C-alpha positions, 0 to 999 in steps of 0.5 A: 727822930724825937725833938724837944725844946726847953726854955732855959732863960729869957733868951736861951733854949735847949734843944734835945733830940734822939736818933734811933741807931737804925735810923742813923745807920740807914742814913750812914749807909746811904751816904756810903753808897753815894760816895761809892757811886762817884769815887774812882779807886784803883782795882775797882769798877765805879760803883763796885767798891766794897763797903769795908773799903769805903768805910776805911776811906770815907767812913769818918766824913760820911758819919760827920755828914750824917750827924750834921744832917740830923742836927740841921733837921733837929734845929729846923724842926725845933725852930718851926714847931716852937716858933723860935727866933734864933740869933747868932751862930749855934755851936753843935758839939758833933765831936763829943758824940760816941758813935761806937756804942751802937746805941741811939744817939741822944744829944742836945745843944743851946740856941740863943734867942732874940729877946722878947720886949715891947718896943717903946716910942721911937717916933717923935724923939727930941734932939737939939740941932747944932748945925752952924752956918758956914763962915767966910773964914772956913771958905777961905781955909777950904780954898787954901787947903785945896791950893796946898793939895794941888801945889807943885814941889820945887827944890828949895835951894839956898833959901832953905826949907820954907815954913810951909814947905816939905822935906824928905828926911831921916829921923833918929831919936836918941835917949842917953846916947842910944838910938831908940827909933830910926826912920828914913824917907819921912815926908814932913812939914815944919808946920806939922810937928812930930810927936814928942817934939815941942811944936814951936821948937820943931817949926823953928828948927826945920824952917830954913834948913838946907839939904844935908843939914842935921837939925836937933830938937828936944825930945820927950818920948810919947806915952804910946811909944812901943817900949814902955820903960822909955815913955816920958824920958827926955832925949833929942830928935835928929832930922837929917834933911835929905831933900827940901822943897818949897810948894808952888801954889796953883794960880786962880785960873788953874783952880777955876778950871779944876772946879769948873767955875769962871771966877772967884765968886763962883769958886766961893759959892762952890766951896760954901755949898760943899762945906754946907753939905759936909756940915749937914752930913756931920750934924745928921750923923750926930743927931742919929747917934743921940736918937739911937742912944735915947732908944737904947736908954729907954730899953735898958731893961732888955734881956740879952742872950748870955752866950752872945754877950759872952762871945762878943765880950771875949772877942773884944778882950782878945783884941785888947790883949793883941793891941797891948802886946803890939804896944810893948806892954808886959804880960802883967801890965796887959792883965792889969789893963784887961781887968781894969777895962772888963766892966767897960767892955761888957757895958759896951757890948751890952749897948751894942747888942741892945742897939742891934735888937732895937734897930731890927725891931724898928725895921720890922715894925716899919717894913724897912728892908734892903734891896739889891740896889742898896747892896749894889750901891754899897759895893760900888761905894766901897770899890770907889774908896779902895780904887778897886772894881765892884767884882773884886769887892764882891769876891772879897766879901763873898770869900770872907763871909762879910755880906751878912755884916754889910746887911746889918750895917746898911739896915742900921743906917736906914733905921738911924735915918728913919729915927732922925726924919721922924724926930722933933729937931729943935733949935738952940734956945 
């Protein structure tokens, strides 16, 4: 088989190959023979099925397998002999081949290549810290939030729904006398307004409401409502109070026991430590994002694989169309919004691709690799978040071919951390 490679662009190459007809037929007959040695067909002994019978039953599949084998061989030969660095999944147009002519097979396909660029400076980038100390008010709020999370609901009774209580209710939106939305079994609090209702009016109306009451609150239909023609219209929200509860907060002793502390001073210290760690993690993430964006900006002239860029842009556009359809946009409005966002989508994809290639360039330069332990830890973390077993998560990722994406994400995390750990972090002036 003859294989040639032509560079068609900064990040593309065209692979052409020729398979002599006799060579292809030899591979095809070999495949038929192999199929015949294992197949069981009524009226024939194993291994004795006539070739014509095999061709009728398995010919198409065997031809395809032979073609795939030659394509794979051509791809590997092209990559090895020309030291190509392919990226992404290559489409091989097998269905377009004419095998009935008896002629040699001549075919070509495109390969997307990693961009060739000089990696600029990525160590010692500067970023200003925005890490703020934990304030006493934050500690108090965190402890109060924990108390509310552990609170026990009790029937509100004749006193009605307290401001910080919880109600199970039915919600109905009416505009011009017609019901446009109806939900049952909603769990709501007077302190957490429903979209479309003025917060003060909502809180005032629900507070002190009793079971069986129907509470009315002025409504302005939100701009993200699924029926576009109703957005911005005014109407009324009707809340039917099915159940009303007050929340009984746990005692200090119960909170101490929960966090394994002996007194309020230790409780404050635990809360402060957790808040501090959360702020540090958030600040680290912010710094890493800024540093990676600096690196992307410094390599804005990087060439990108056109096929990859186009495929990802089409994928995001398709996702946008689906989202707009679910929100009730008309076909005309969808196309207008897609056209409006086309440039933004393309720039976002370009940025993402540059980040991908830069992350892997830094990883290669610094020898940043993933270990089996990294993958196992990530599977465990995903399992814990989803209350599943590690085996269930691994099976899901394997069946949906998600391990490659996991590896990409873990590599990016490691590189982001490397950039931060080797950056110059300054304090605010």
